[in-house]
KOLSE-661259 format. One record per residue (C-alpha): residue in three letters; z, x, y; residue number from 1. Coordinates in nm, 2 decimals. Layout:
- ALA	Z	X	Y	NUM .
...
//
This chain:
- MET	-4.10	-8.54	-0.19	1 .
- ALA	-3.90	-8.27	-0.36	2 .
- GLN	-3.91	-7.92	-0.21	3 .
- VAL	-4.02	-7.63	-0.43	4 .
- PRO	-3.70	-7.42	-0.46	5 .
- GLN	-3.69	-7.05	-0.37	6 .
- ARG	-3.51	-6.82	-0.61	7 .
- PHE	-3.42	-6.54	-0.37	8 .
- PHE	-3.37	-6.51	0.00	9 .
- ASP	-3.70	-6.35	0.10	10 .
- ALA	-3.95	-6.40	0.39	11 .
- LEU	-4.08	-6.72	0.24	12 .
- ALA	-3.73	-6.86	0.20	13 .
- VAL	-3.66	-6.79	0.57	14 .
- ARG	-3.98	-6.98	0.66	15 .
- THR	-3.89	-7.27	0.43	16 .
- TRP	-3.53	-7.29	0.56	17 .
- CYS	-3.63	-7.28	0.92	18 .
- GLY	-3.89	-7.56	0.87	19 .
- LEU	-3.65	-7.78	0.67	20 .
- SER	-3.37	-7.72	0.93	21 .
- LEU	-3.60	-7.83	1.21	22 .
- ALA	-3.70	-8.15	1.02	23 .
- ALA	-3.34	-8.23	0.94	24 .
- LEU	-3.22	-8.18	1.30	25 .
- GLY	-3.50	-8.40	1.41	26 .
- ARG	-3.37	-8.68	1.19	27 .
- ALA	-3.01	-8.62	1.30	28 .
- ARG	-3.06	-8.53	1.66	29 .
- GLU	-2.98	-8.87	1.82	30 .
- GLU	-2.67	-8.91	1.60	31 .
- ILE	-2.54	-8.56	1.69	32 .
- ASP	-2.61	-8.63	2.06	33 .
- ALA	-2.41	-8.95	2.04	34 .
- ILE	-2.09	-8.78	1.92	35 .
- ASN	-2.11	-8.49	2.16	36 .
- VAL	-1.77	-8.50	2.36	37 .
- TYR	-1.67	-8.13	2.36	38 .
- PRO	-1.67	-7.90	2.55	39 .
- VAL	-1.86	-8.13	2.79	40 .
- ALA	-1.95	-8.49	2.71	41 .
- ASP	-2.32	-8.45	2.81	42 .
- GLY	-2.47	-8.59	2.49	43 .
- ASP	-2.72	-8.31	2.43	44 .
- THR	-2.59	-8.10	2.14	45 .
- GLY	-2.84	-8.24	1.89	46 .
- THR	-3.13	-8.19	2.13	47 .
- ASN	-3.02	-7.83	2.21	48 .
- LEU	-2.99	-7.74	1.85	49 .
- TYR	-3.33	-7.88	1.78	50 .
- LEU	-3.49	-7.69	2.06	51 .
- THR	-3.32	-7.37	1.95	52 .
- VAL	-3.44	-7.40	1.59	53 .
- GLU	-3.78	-7.50	1.71	54 .
- SER	-3.81	-7.17	1.90	55 .
- ALA	-3.70	-6.99	1.58	56 .
- VAL	-3.96	-7.17	1.37	57 .
- ALA	-4.24	-7.08	1.62	58 .
- ALA	-4.14	-6.71	1.60	59 .
- VAL	-4.13	-6.71	1.22	60 .
- GLU	-4.47	-6.89	1.20	61 .
- ALA	-4.62	-6.63	1.44	62 .
- VAL	-4.51	-6.35	1.21	63 .
- PHE	-4.67	-6.52	0.91	64 .
- ALA	-4.98	-6.59	1.10	65 .
- ALA	-5.01	-6.23	1.22	66 .
- HIS	-4.98	-6.10	0.86	67 .
- GLU	-5.25	-6.35	0.74	68 .
- VAL	-5.48	-6.20	1.01	69 .
- ASP	-5.39	-5.84	0.92	70 .
- GLU	-5.44	-5.90	0.55	71 .
- ALA	-5.77	-6.10	0.58	72 .
- PRO	-6.06	-5.92	0.40	73 .
- ARG	-6.33	-5.79	0.63	74 .
- ASP	-6.61	-5.81	0.38	75 .
- GLY	-6.62	-6.20	0.37	76 .
- SER	-6.46	-6.22	0.03	77 .
- GLU	-6.17	-6.45	-0.04	78 .
- ALA	-5.82	-6.33	0.04	79 .
- PRO	-5.58	-6.26	-0.24	80 .
- ARG	-5.36	-6.56	-0.34	81 .
- ASP	-5.06	-6.38	-0.50	82 .
- GLY	-4.86	-6.36	-0.17	83 .
- ALA	-4.89	-5.99	-0.15	84 .
- GLY	-4.90	-5.83	0.19	85 .
- GLY	-4.69	-6.10	0.37	86 .
- PRO	-4.41	-6.03	0.61	87 .
- SER	-4.10	-5.85	0.48	88 .
- LEU	-3.75	-6.01	0.48	89 .
- ALA	-3.67	-5.79	0.78	90 .
- ASP	-3.97	-5.92	0.97	91 .
- ALA	-3.89	-6.28	0.90	92 .
- VAL	-3.52	-6.28	0.98	93 .
- GLY	-3.58	-6.06	1.28	94 .
- ALA	-3.83	-6.32	1.41	95 .
- MET	-3.60	-6.60	1.33	96 .
- ALA	-3.31	-6.44	1.53	97 .
- HIS	-3.53	-6.34	1.82	98 .
- GLY	-3.69	-6.68	1.85	99 .
- ALA	-3.35	-6.85	1.84	100 .
- LEU	-3.21	-6.61	2.10	101 .
- ILE	-3.49	-6.66	2.36	102 .
- GLY	-3.50	-7.04	2.30	103 .
- ALA	-3.12	-7.11	2.28	104 .
- ARG	-3.02	-7.41	2.47	105 .
- GLY	-2.67	-7.51	2.57	106 .
- ASN	-2.34	-7.40	2.42	107 .
- SER	-2.42	-7.51	2.07	108 .
- GLY	-2.77	-7.35	2.07	109 .
- THR	-2.64	-7.02	2.20	110 .
- ILE	-2.37	-7.00	1.93	111 .
- LEU	-2.63	-7.10	1.66	112 .
- ALA	-2.85	-6.81	1.79	113 .
- GLN	-2.57	-6.57	1.73	114 .
- LEU	-2.51	-6.71	1.38	115 .
- LEU	-2.87	-6.65	1.30	116 .
- ARG	-2.86	-6.31	1.45	117 .
- GLY	-2.55	-6.22	1.25	118 .
- MET	-2.73	-6.32	0.93	119 .
- ALA	-3.04	-6.13	1.03	120 .
- GLN	-2.84	-5.81	1.08	121 .
- VAL	-2.72	-5.81	0.72	122 .
- LEU	-3.04	-5.94	0.56	123 .
- ALA	-3.27	-5.70	0.75	124 .
- ALA	-3.07	-5.41	0.63	125 .
- ARG	-3.18	-5.50	0.27	126 .
- SER	-3.55	-5.44	0.35	127 .
- ASP	-3.57	-5.19	0.07	128 .
- ASN	-3.64	-5.47	-0.17	129 .
- ASP	-3.76	-5.74	0.06	130 .
- HIS	-3.52	-6.00	-0.08	131 .
- THR	-3.16	-6.06	-0.16	132 .
- ALA	-2.97	-6.26	-0.42	133 .
- GLY	-2.65	-6.46	-0.38	134 .
- HIS	-2.42	-6.16	-0.29	135 .
- GLY	-2.64	-6.07	0.00	136 .
- LEU	-2.64	-6.43	0.13	137 .
- GLN	-2.26	-6.42	0.10	138 .
- ARG	-2.23	-6.11	0.32	139 .
- ALA	-2.48	-6.26	0.57	140 .
- LEU	-2.28	-6.58	0.61	141 .
- ARG	-1.96	-6.39	0.66	142 .
- HIS	-2.11	-6.16	0.92	143 .
- ALA	-2.27	-6.45	1.10	144 .
- ALA	-1.94	-6.64	1.13	145 .
- ALA	-1.76	-6.32	1.26	146 .
- SER	-2.03	-6.23	1.51	147 .
- ALA	-2.04	-6.58	1.65	148 .
- ARG	-1.67	-6.59	1.70	149 .
- GLN	-1.68	-6.25	1.88	150 .
- ALA	-1.96	-6.39	2.11	151 .
- VAL	-1.74	-6.67	2.24	152 .
- ALA	-1.49	-6.56	2.51	153 .
- HIS	-1.21	-6.80	2.40	154 .
- PRO	-1.27	-6.93	2.05	155 .
- VAL	-1.14	-7.28	1.99	156 .
- GLU	-1.06	-7.43	1.65	157 .
- GLY	-1.21	-7.76	1.55	158 .
- THR	-1.56	-7.65	1.67	159 .
- VAL	-1.87	-7.51	1.51	160 .
- LEU	-1.69	-7.17	1.49	161 .
- THR	-1.43	-7.33	1.25	162 .
- VAL	-1.71	-7.49	1.04	163 .
- ALA	-1.90	-7.15	1.02	164 .
- SER	-1.59	-6.97	0.91	165 .
- ALA	-1.52	-7.23	0.64	166 .
- ALA	-1.88	-7.21	0.52	167 .
- ALA	-1.85	-6.83	0.49	168 .
- GLU	-1.51	-6.84	0.31	169 .
- ALA	-1.64	-7.10	0.06	170 .
- ALA	-1.96	-6.90	0.00	171 .
- GLU	-1.75	-6.59	-0.08	172 .
- GLY	-1.57	-6.78	-0.35	173 .
- ALA	-1.89	-6.88	-0.52	174 .
- GLY	-2.06	-6.69	-0.80	175 .
- GLY	-2.42	-6.69	-0.91	176 .
- ASP	-2.75	-6.71	-0.72	177 .
- CYS	-2.85	-6.81	-0.38	178 .
- ALA	-2.85	-7.18	-0.47	179 .
- GLU	-2.48	-7.17	-0.58	180 .
- VAL	-2.38	-6.98	-0.27	181 .
- ALA	-2.57	-7.21	-0.04	182 .
- ARG	-2.42	-7.52	-0.21	183 .
- ALA	-2.07	-7.37	-0.18	184 .
- ALA	-2.12	-7.29	0.19	185 .
- TYR	-2.24	-7.64	0.26	186 .
- GLU	-1.95	-7.81	0.08	187 .
- GLY	-1.70	-7.58	0.26	188 .
- ALA	-1.86	-7.66	0.60	189 .
- ARG	-1.86	-8.03	0.53	190 .
- ALA	-1.49	-8.03	0.44	191 .
- ALA	-1.41	-7.83	0.76	192 .
- LEU	-1.62	-8.07	0.97	193 .
- ALA	-1.43	-8.37	0.84	194 .
- ALA	-1.11	-8.20	0.95	195 .
- THR	-1.22	-8.11	1.31	196 .
- PRO	-1.07	-8.43	1.47	197 .
- GLY	-0.73	-8.31	1.37	198 .
- GLN	-0.78	-7.98	1.54	199 .
- LEU	-0.92	-8.08	1.87	200 .
- ALA	-0.76	-8.35	2.09	201 .
- ALA	-1.10	-8.45	2.25	202 .
- LEU	-1.25	-8.52	1.91	203 .
- GLU	-0.94	-8.72	1.79	204 .
- HIS	-0.94	-8.93	2.11	205 .
- ALA	-1.31	-9.02	2.07	206 .
- GLY	-1.28	-9.06	1.69	207 .
- VAL	-1.56	-8.83	1.60	208 .
- VAL	-1.62	-8.49	1.43	209 .
- ASP	-1.75	-8.19	1.63	210 .
- ALA	-2.11	-8.23	1.72	211 .
- GLY	-2.20	-7.86	1.69	212 .
- GLY	-2.03	-7.85	1.35	213 .
- HIS	-2.23	-8.15	1.24	214 .
- GLY	-2.54	-7.97	1.34	215 .
- LEU	-2.44	-7.66	1.14	216 .
- VAL	-2.37	-7.87	0.83	217 .
- THR	-2.72	-8.02	0.87	218 .
- ILE	-2.87	-7.67	0.88	219 .
- LEU	-2.67	-7.56	0.58	220 .
- ALA	-2.79	-7.87	0.39	221 .
- ALA	-3.14	-7.75	0.46	222 .
- LEU	-3.04	-7.41	0.31	223 .
- VAL	-2.93	-7.59	-0.01	224 .
- GLU	-3.27	-7.77	-0.02	225 .
- THR	-3.44	-7.43	0.02	226 .
- PHE	-3.29	-7.30	-0.30	227 .
- THR	-3.25	-7.61	-0.51	228 .
- GLY	-3.55	-7.82	-0.40	229 .
- ARG	-3.32	-8.12	-0.32	230 .
- ALA	-3.13	-8.20	0.00	231 .
- PRO	-2.77	-8.30	-0.04	232 .
- VAL	-2.65	-8.64	0.09	233 .
- PRO	-2.66	-8.61	0.47	234 .
- VAL	-2.34	-8.62	0.68	235 .
- ALA	-2.33	-8.94	0.88	236 .
- ALA	-2.13	-9.01	1.19	237 .
- PRO	-1.98	-9.37	1.15	238 .
- HIS	-2.14	-9.61	1.40	239 .
- ALA	-1.80	-9.74	1.51	240 .
- ARG	-1.71	-9.39	1.61	241 .
- VAL	-2.03	-9.33	1.79	242 .
- GLU	-1.94	-9.62	2.02	243 .
- ARG	-1.60	-9.46	2.09	244 .
- ALA	-1.78	-9.13	2.16	245 .
- VAL	-2.01	-9.30	2.41	246 .
- GLU	-1.70	-9.44	2.58	247 .
- GLY	-1.55	-9.09	2.59	248 .
- GLN	-1.87	-8.96	2.75	249 .
- CYS	-1.86	-9.22	3.02	250 .
- ALA	-1.49	-9.15	3.08	251 .
- ALA	-1.57	-8.78	3.12	252 .
- GLU	-1.86	-8.85	3.36	253 .
- GLU	-1.64	-9.08	3.57	254 .
- GLY	-1.33	-8.86	3.56	255 .
- ASP	-1.16	-8.66	3.83	256 .
- GLY	-1.40	-8.36	3.81	257 .
- ASP	-1.15	-8.11	3.69	258 .
- GLY	-1.41	-7.93	3.48	259 .
- PRO	-1.68	-7.69	3.61	260 .
- ALA	-1.97	-7.86	3.78	261 .
- PHE	-2.26	-7.65	3.65	262 .
- GLU	-2.40	-7.51	3.33	263 .
- VAL	-2.58	-7.18	3.38	264 .
- ILE	-2.80	-7.02	3.12	265 .
- TYR	-3.03	-6.72	3.14	266 .
- LEU	-3.19	-6.44	2.94	267 .
- LEU	-3.08	-6.10	3.05	268 .
- GLU	-3.22	-5.76	3.00	269 .
- ALA	-2.92	-5.52	3.02	270 .
- GLU	-2.74	-5.23	2.86	271 .
- ASP	-2.43	-5.30	2.64	272 .
- ALA	-2.19	-5.15	2.90	273 .
- ALA	-2.32	-5.37	3.17	274 .
- VAL	-2.29	-5.67	2.95	275 .
- ALA	-1.92	-5.59	2.88	276 .
- ARG	-1.85	-5.59	3.25	277 .
- LEU	-2.05	-5.91	3.29	278 .
- ARG	-1.84	-6.09	3.03	279 .
- GLN	-1.53	-6.01	3.23	280 .
- ARG	-1.67	-6.13	3.56	281 .
- LEU	-1.81	-6.46	3.41	282 .
- ASP	-1.49	-6.52	3.23	283 .
- ALA	-1.31	-6.52	3.56	284 .
- LEU	-1.56	-6.75	3.72	285 .
- GLY	-1.56	-7.03	3.46	286 .
- ASP	-1.53	-7.14	3.10	287 .
- SER	-1.73	-7.20	2.78	288 .
- LEU	-1.86	-6.85	2.81	289 .
- VAL	-2.09	-6.73	2.53	290 .
- VAL	-2.29	-6.41	2.55	291 .
- VAL	-2.51	-6.34	2.25	292 .
- GLY	-2.78	-6.09	2.16	293 .
- GLY	-2.81	-5.71	2.16	294 .
- ASP	-3.06	-5.43	2.17	295 .
- GLY	-3.11	-5.48	2.54	296 .
- LEU	-3.18	-5.86	2.53	297 .
- TRP	-2.90	-6.12	2.58	298 .
- ASN	-2.86	-6.49	2.62	299 .
- VAL	-2.59	-6.58	2.87	300 .
- HIS	-2.42	-6.93	2.88	301 .
- VAL	-2.13	-7.03	3.10	302 .
- HIS	-1.98	-7.34	3.28	303 .
- VAL	-1.89	-7.26	3.64	304 .
- ASP	-1.84	-7.42	3.98	305 .
- ASP	-2.03	-7.14	4.16	306 .
- ALA	-2.37	-7.12	3.99	307 .
- GLY	-2.49	-6.87	4.25	308 .
- ALA	-2.21	-6.63	4.16	309 .
- ALA	-2.29	-6.65	3.79	310 .
- VAL	-2.65	-6.56	3.86	311 .
- GLU	-2.56	-6.28	4.09	312 .
- ALA	-2.33	-6.14	3.82	313 .
- GLY	-2.64	-6.13	3.60	314 .
- VAL	-2.84	-5.95	3.87	315 .
- GLU	-2.57	-5.68	3.89	316 .
- ALA	-2.58	-5.64	3.51	317 .
- GLY	-2.95	-5.62	3.47	318 .
- ARG	-3.26	-5.84	3.50	319 .
- PRO	-3.19	-6.21	3.45	320 .
- TYR	-3.48	-6.45	3.39	321 .
- ARG	-3.55	-6.80	3.25	322 .
- ILE	-3.26	-6.91	3.47	323 .
- ARG	-3.15	-7.27	3.41	324 .
- ILE	-2.88	-7.44	3.61	325 .
- THR	-2.78	-7.79	3.53	326 .
- HIS	-2.54	-8.00	3.73	327 .
- PHE	-2.34	-8.20	3.48	328 .
- GLY	-2.43	-8.57	3.52	329 .
- HIS	-2.71	-8.49	3.77	330 .
- GLY	-2.99	-8.36	3.56	331 .
- ASP	-3.17	-8.03	3.60	332 .
- ALA	-3.11	-7.81	3.90	333 .
- HIS	-3.30	-7.50	3.81	334 .
- THR	-3.52	-7.53	4.12	335 .
- THR	-3.41	-7.59	4.48	336 .
- LYS	-3.54	-7.87	4.69	337 .
- ALA	-3.76	-7.63	4.87	338 .
- GLU	-3.93	-7.53	4.55	339 .
- ARG	-4.01	-7.88	4.43	340 .
- PRO	-4.37	-7.99	4.45	341 .
- PRO	-4.41	-8.15	4.80	342 .
- ARG	-4.65	-8.43	4.68	343 .
- GLU	-4.51	-8.77	4.62	344 .
- ARG	-4.45	-8.87	4.25	345 .
- ALA	-4.66	-9.14	4.10	346 .
- GLN	-4.46	-9.44	3.98	347 .
- ARG	-4.59	-9.43	3.63	348 .
- ALA	-4.80	-9.21	3.40	349 .
- VAL	-4.91	-9.20	3.04	350 .
- VAL	-4.89	-8.86	2.86	351 .
- ALA	-5.08	-8.83	2.53	352 .
- VAL	-5.12	-8.56	2.26	353 .
- VAL	-5.49	-8.57	2.15	354 .
- PRO	-5.65	-8.38	1.86	355 .
- GLY	-6.00	-8.30	2.01	356 .
- GLU	-6.18	-8.23	2.34	357 .
- GLY	-6.38	-8.56	2.31	358 .
- LEU	-6.07	-8.77	2.29	359 .
- ALA	-5.90	-8.57	2.56	360 .
- ALA	-6.19	-8.66	2.79	361 .
- LEU	-6.17	-9.03	2.68	362 .
- TYR	-5.79	-9.04	2.75	363 .
- THR	-5.83	-8.86	3.08	364 .
- GLU	-6.10	-9.10	3.19	365 .
- ALA	-5.85	-9.39	3.11	366 .
- GLY	-5.59	-9.22	3.34	367 .
- ALA	-5.37	-9.04	3.09	368 .
- THR	-5.24	-8.68	3.12	369 .
- THR	-5.34	-8.51	2.80	370 .
- LEU	-5.21	-8.23	2.58	371 .
- LEU	-5.48	-8.09	2.34	372 .
- ALA	-5.35	-8.02	1.99	373 .
- ARG	-5.57	-7.79	1.79	374 .
- PRO	-5.60	-7.85	1.41	375 .
- GLY	-5.30	-7.68	1.25	376 .
- GLU	-5.14	-7.60	1.59	377 .
- PRO	-4.90	-7.89	1.68	378 .
- PRO	-4.75	-7.86	2.03	379 .
- ALA	-4.39	-7.76	2.07	380 .
- SER	-4.15	-7.98	2.26	381 .
- GLY	-4.16	-7.74	2.55	382 .
- GLU	-4.53	-7.80	2.59	383 .
- LEU	-4.47	-8.17	2.58	384 .
- VAL	-4.21	-8.14	2.85	385 .
- GLN	-4.45	-7.94	3.06	386 .
- ALA	-4.71	-8.21	3.02	387 .
- VAL	-4.46	-8.47	3.13	388 .
- ARG	-4.38	-8.26	3.44	389 .
- ARG	-4.75	-8.22	3.51	390 .
- ALA	-4.79	-8.60	3.51	391 .
- HIS	-4.56	-8.59	3.81	392 .
- ALA	-4.43	-8.95	3.78	393 .
- ARG	-4.10	-9.13	3.79	394 .
- GLU	-4.18	-9.32	3.47	395 .
- VAL	-4.37	-9.18	3.17	396 .
- VAL	-4.50	-9.34	2.86	397 .
- LEU	-4.54	-9.07	2.59	398 .
- LEU	-4.79	-9.11	2.30	399 .
- PRO	-4.75	-8.84	2.04	400 .
- ASN	-5.04	-8.97	1.82	401 .
- ASP	-4.91	-8.79	1.51	402 .
- ALA	-4.63	-8.89	1.27	403 .
- GLU	-4.53	-8.53	1.23	404 .
- LEU	-4.46	-8.50	1.61	405 .
- ARG	-4.21	-8.78	1.62	406 .
- HIS	-3.90	-8.55	1.63	407 .
- THR	-4.07	-8.30	1.86	408 .
- ALA	-4.17	-8.58	2.10	409 .
- ALA	-3.82	-8.73	2.09	410 .
- ALA	-3.66	-8.40	2.19	411 .
- ALA	-3.91	-8.36	2.47	412 .
- ALA	-3.84	-8.70	2.60	413 .
- GLU	-3.47	-8.63	2.59	414 .
- GLN	-3.52	-8.31	2.79	415 .
- ALA	-3.74	-8.49	3.05	416 .
- ARG	-3.47	-8.75	3.10	417 .
- THR	-3.22	-8.48	3.19	418 .
- GLU	-3.46	-8.40	3.48	419 .
- GLY	-3.45	-8.75	3.61	420 .
- ILE	-3.77	-8.88	3.46	421 .
- ARG	-3.77	-9.22	3.29	422 .
- VAL	-3.95	-9.17	2.95	423 .
- ALA	-4.04	-9.42	2.69	424 .
- LEU	-4.17	-9.28	2.36	425 .
- ILE	-4.41	-9.50	2.17	426 .
- PRO	-4.43	-9.38	1.80	427 .
- THR	-4.81	-9.37	1.77	428 .
- ARG	-4.91	-9.20	1.45	429 .
- SER	-5.28	-9.16	1.52	430 .
- ALA	-5.50	-9.12	1.82	431 .
- VAL	-5.66	-9.45	1.75	432 .
- GLN	-5.33	-9.62	1.79	433 .
- GLY	-5.29	-9.44	2.12	434 .
- ILE	-5.64	-9.58	2.23	435 .
- ALA	-5.51	-9.93	2.15	436 .
- ALA	-5.19	-9.87	2.35	437 .
- LEU	-5.38	-9.72	2.65	438 .
- ALA	-5.62	-10.02	2.65	439 .
- VAL	-5.34	-10.26	2.74	440 .
- HIS	-5.15	-10.03	2.98	441 .
- GLU	-5.10	-10.18	3.32	442 .
- SER	-4.91	-9.97	3.57	443 .
- GLU	-4.84	-10.27	3.80	444 .
- ARG	-4.62	-10.44	3.53	445 .
- ARG	-4.25	-10.37	3.50	446 .
- PHE	-4.19	-10.06	3.30	447 .
- ASP	-4.02	-10.24	3.01	448 .
- GLU	-4.29	-10.50	2.99	449 .
- ASP	-4.57	-10.23	2.99	450 .
- VAL	-4.39	-10.04	2.71	451 .
- VAL	-4.35	-10.35	2.50	452 .
- ALA	-4.72	-10.44	2.54	453 .
- MET	-4.84	-10.09	2.45	454 .
- THR	-4.60	-10.07	2.16	455 .
- SER	-4.72	-10.40	2.02	456 .
- ALA	-5.09	-10.29	2.06	457 .
- ALA	-5.02	-9.96	1.88	458 .
- GLY	-4.83	-10.13	1.60	459 .
- ALA	-5.10	-10.39	1.54	460 .
- THR	-5.36	-10.11	1.48	461 .
- ARG	-5.40	-9.98	1.13	462 .
- TYR	-5.53	-9.63	1.12	463 .
- ALA	-5.71	-9.41	0.87	464 .
- GLU	-5.89	-9.08	0.85	465 .
- VAL	-6.15	-8.91	0.64	466 .
- THR	-6.11	-8.54	0.58	467 .
- VAL	-6.19	-8.27	0.33	468 .
- ALA	-5.92	-8.13	0.09	469 .
- GLU	-5.85	-7.76	0.14	470 .
- ARG	-5.69	-7.71	-0.20	471 .
- GLN	-5.61	-7.88	-0.53	472 .
- SER	-5.31	-8.11	-0.50	473 .
- TRP	-5.14	-8.42	-0.63	474 .
- THR	-5.20	-8.73	-0.41	475 .
- THR	-5.11	-9.10	-0.43	476 .
- ALA	-5.47	-9.16	-0.55	477 .
- GLY	-5.46	-8.89	-0.81	478 .
- ILE	-5.54	-8.52	-0.83	479 .
- CYS	-5.79	-8.39	-0.58	480 .
- GLN	-5.98	-8.06	-0.58	481 .
- ALA	-6.07	-7.83	-0.29	482 .
- GLY	-6.38	-7.97	-0.12	483 .
- ASP	-6.31	-8.33	-0.22	484 .
- VAL	-6.35	-8.60	0.05	485 .
- LEU	-6.02	-8.78	0.11	486 .
- GLY	-5.97	-9.12	0.27	487 .
- LEU	-5.62	-9.17	0.40	488 .
- ILE	-5.50	-9.51	0.51	489 .
- ASP	-5.18	-9.53	0.72	490 .
- GLY	-5.10	-9.17	0.62	491 .
- ASP	-5.15	-9.20	0.24	492 .
- VAL	-5.45	-9.09	0.03	493 .
- ALA	-5.62	-9.40	-0.08	494 .
- VAL	-5.97	-9.28	-0.18	495 .
- ILE	-6.10	-8.95	-0.34	496 .
- GLY	-6.48	-8.90	-0.35	497 .
- ALA	-6.77	-8.66	-0.30	498 .
- ASP	-6.97	-8.84	-0.02	499 .
- VAL	-6.84	-8.88	0.33	500 .
- SER	-7.02	-9.20	0.40	501 .
- GLN	-6.92	-9.37	0.07	502 .
- VAL	-6.55	-9.27	0.11	503 .
- ALA	-6.55	-9.39	0.47	504 .
- ALA	-6.71	-9.72	0.37	505 .
- THR	-6.45	-9.78	0.10	506 .
- VAL	-6.17	-9.70	0.34	507 .
- LEU	-6.32	-9.94	0.60	508 .
- ASP	-6.36	-10.22	0.34	509 .
- ARG	-6.00	-10.19	0.23	510 .
- MET	-5.87	-10.20	0.59	511 .
- LEU	-6.08	-10.50	0.69	512 .
- SER	-5.98	-10.69	0.37	513 .
- ALA	-5.66	-10.77	0.56	514 .
- GLY	-5.85	-10.89	0.87	515 .
- GLY	-5.94	-10.74	1.20	516 .
- GLU	-6.13	-10.80	1.52	517 .
- LEU	-6.22	-10.45	1.64	518 .
- VAL	-6.31	-10.13	1.46	519 .
- THR	-6.27	-9.80	1.64	520 .
- LEU	-6.45	-9.50	1.50	521 .
- VAL	-6.39	-9.14	1.63	522 .
- LEU	-6.62	-8.88	1.48	523 .
- GLY	-6.53	-8.52	1.46	524 .
- ASP	-6.78	-8.24	1.53	525 .
- GLU	-6.85	-8.18	1.16	526 .
- ALA	-6.93	-8.54	1.09	527 .
- PRO	-7.30	-8.64	1.11	528 .
- GLN	-7.39	-8.94	1.34	529 .
- SER	-7.54	-9.11	1.03	530 .
- VAL	-7.18	-9.18	0.91	531 .
- ALA	-7.11	-9.39	1.22	532 .
- ASP	-7.45	-9.56	1.20	533 .
- HIS	-7.39	-9.65	0.83	534 .
- LEU	-7.04	-9.79	0.91	535 .
- GLU	-7.17	-9.99	1.21	536 .
- ALA	-7.44	-10.15	1.00	537 .
- ARG	-7.19	-10.23	0.73	538 .
- VAL	-6.96	-10.41	0.98	539 .
- ARG	-7.25	-10.61	1.13	540 .
- GLU	-7.37	-10.72	0.79	541 .
- ALA	-7.04	-10.80	0.61	542 .
- TYR	-6.80	-10.88	0.90	543 .
- LEU	-6.98	-11.09	1.15	544 .
- ALA	-6.68	-11.15	1.39	545 .
- VAL	-6.58	-10.78	1.41	546 .
- ASP	-6.69	-10.55	1.69	547 .
- THR	-6.73	-10.18	1.66	548 .
- VAL	-6.69	-9.90	1.91	549 .
- VAL	-6.77	-9.53	1.85	550 .
- TYR	-6.65	-9.22	2.02	551 .
- ARG	-6.71	-8.85	1.97	552 .
- GLY	-6.37	-8.67	1.92	553 .
- GLY	-6.48	-8.31	1.92	554 .
- ARG	-6.29	-8.05	1.71	555 .
- GLN	-6.03	-8.29	1.59	556 .
- GLY	-5.97	-8.17	1.24	557 .
- ALA	-6.06	-8.49	1.06	558 .
- LEU	-6.42	-8.58	1.00	559 .
- LEU	-6.35	-8.94	1.10	560 .
- LEU	-6.07	-9.14	1.25	561 .
- VAL	-6.07	-9.52	1.20	562 .
- GLY	-5.87	-9.78	1.38	563 .
- VAL	-5.86	-10.16	1.29	564 .
- GLU	-5.70	-10.40	1.53	565 .
//
């Protein structure tokens, strides 16, 4: 579906760009991870960029949500719909930069956080008119590239810094509006990315482009889509080269250990003068030093052999927290053995995202660790990682139960794997598919066999939902109005009507026309029991060989979830 283009760089454009960037990085994450060979072949650049942007998105959404609350009428009347009273450009870019700063992961994420902060510094200064045109975007991109380069202790060409500089230079040569500037920046970055193997020996040896640069080009493609409504053709890493990159990663992991052993990252509250001294000390301790931030809050990233000394340097400079220490090739080391939970890990667990309290109870009774997702509040990857940790198992089967969570769940699975947990992600798109998968789960089986059985059960389950339209919109079944009852089958609107029972019956008939042996109905709090009674009676009368099971889902958003297997 085409994106509605933004004319100016304002708060809504910031929100749109962040959302599109997160979606694009979700699609490209595995490909970017696969070509990650510099500065360390740890295969996590795409994941780190995704997690960094995810944090920025959460911060921007929080600002918009706060303004919606502040501007809500207190007399019960409907809120104005003209967009007035929303966050300013300064509010939005400030939130974007702060979110990226506190959520920055790895070398690439830390540099991206500084790029976004550099843009925010220019754009926030234009809060007098709450938006900027092409010339403002040009200046923002130039300042972003310069500030990111300054944040890196020893800039290297052929990296994301080179790509950022090329994007800024190309943007400065463009005329016109934000769309033209964004397109020029993207094309300049893409050309610079293609040239990175000739600038860095590690890339040339592996036959790949720079992973961080690839991520930045992906983000700039989202900027083009923000202002034009269309995404440019994505940059692809040739598969033959990905194989060579993986060989390069293996060679690096099996090498003679010349590089630093640890990656150390922490947030730091400190004054500018103390940070200047910290830079000097950390530069002497290791390499890949990046210190970004300002106004008393910094994100510190460095590769060292003495992780304790790097943390001690932060203590001398100010107050370090969210300390994360990773031993390259040995997973997460941010806690000591003495701090790890003393209880024995289970061999296997199932972790599931569920949309309502009733389903959470059902899944828990079946032995799953659950993460409750409120309507309109999808969990972030960090929450999924916490749920995986809470399961306290060596092997985890992850059920996202929502098509929109596939990239978030994939990033969470990747993070959990770095902590030594074996994770299999089953791409369930509805809670009813998760129920089917959980029904065939057997922890005594070999892990791979269990995952295959659960995946097959989920894939054999068609899913549907009945819900109420919140606004007028175009659908695959025609135009719907606010208040219409919608029947969605496998994610697409198939029925539009006025009566819940009639729409649900039509949806069920269409699903059973292709066959089925078991119908699962999950009623939301707002759905009357009569709907389930009506559907059960219909199945008994018209589909003699089909069984029906009914559950109460609680506040699950949809009036009714339907599964047919």
